Residue, then its C-alpha position, 0 to 999 in steps of 0.5 A: m500500500l502506498k504511503i498517502d498524505y491525506a492532508l490536502m485533497f483537491v477534488t476536481d470541479d466537474s462544472i468546468k467543461d473547458d479542458n484547457k481551464f480544467f487542466i490549468i487549475l489542476k496543474e496549479a493545485l499540484k504546484g500549490g501543494a495538493t497532496i492527493i487528487q480526486l477526479r470527480e465527473k458526474t455528467v460526462d460520458t465514459l469516453t470523456f471521463c477516460q480521456r480526462a483521467l488519462r491526462c490527470k494521471e500524467l499530471c499527477d505522476a509528474y508531481k508524484v501525487p496519487l490520483l483517485i477516481n470518484d465512483r468509477l472503478d472501470i475508469a480507475l482500472a483502465i488508467g491505472a489510478d491509485g485508487v477510488h473514492i466511493g459513496q454509500s450507493d456506489m459499488p459495494y466496498h468488498i467488490a471494489r476491493r476484490l476488483l482493485g486488489d490490496n495495493k489500491i486506495i479505497g475511500l468511502s463517504v460517510s454522512n453520519i456516525e452509524q455509517a462510520l461504524q459499519l464494516n465497509a468504513k472500518s475496512a476502507d483506507y480512509i473515510g470522507i465525512s461529507p458534508i462537514f459544513s453546508t456547501n453549494t458545490k454538490t447540490t444533490d442528495l446532500a445529507k445534513p452537515l455533521g459539523i465539528s461536533g459530528l467529526k469529534e464523535i466519529r474521531k473517538l470511534y474511528t482509528k483510520p484517516i478521516v478527510c472532511i469535505g463540504g464548505i471548507n475554506k481558509k477560515n475553517a480548515q484549521e478548526i477541522i484539523v484541530n478537532g481530529a481530521d487527518g485532512i481536508a478535501v476542497i473543490s471550489a476553494v481552489s477551482k473558483a479561486d482567482n489564483p488556484k495555486e496561491a489558494t492551494k498554497e495558503l491552505k497548505r500553510i494552514l495545514c502545516k501550521t496546524g501540524t498535519n505535515 
C-alpha cells in the first residue's frame, strides 16, 4: 500500500467543461501543494471521463501525487489510478476491493456516525465525512452537515484517516484539523479561486501550521 498524505485533497470541479481551464487549475493545485487528487465527473460520458483521467494521471505522476477516481472503478482500472473514492450507493466496498486488489486506495463517504461504524468504513483506507459544513458545490442528495461536533464523535470511534469535505475554506480548515481530521478535501476553494495555486498554497500553510505535515 502506498504511503498517502491525506492532508490536502483537491477534488476536481466537474462544472468546468473547458479542458484547457480544467487542466490549468489542476496543474496549479499540484504546484500549490495538493497532496492527493480526486477526479470527480458526474455528467460526462465514459469516453470523456477516460480521456480526462488519462491526462490527470500524467499530471499527477509528474508531481508524484496519487490520483483517485470518484465512483468509477472501470475508469480507475483502465488508467491505472491509485485508487477510488466511493459513496454509500456506489459499488459495494468488498467488490471494489476484490476488483482493485490490496495495493489500491479505497475511500468511502460517510454522512453520519452509524455509517462510520459499519464494516465497509472500518475496512476502507480512509473515510470522507461529507458534508462537514453546508456547501453549494454538490447540490444533490446532500445529507445534513455533521459539523465539528459530528467529526469529534466519529474521531473517538474511528482509528483510520478521516478527510472532511463540504464548505471548507481558509477560515475553517484549521478548526477541522484541530478537532481530529487527518485532512481536508476542497473543490471550489481552489477551482473558483482567482489564483488556484496561491489558494492551494495558503491552505497548505494552514495545514502545516496546524501540524498535519
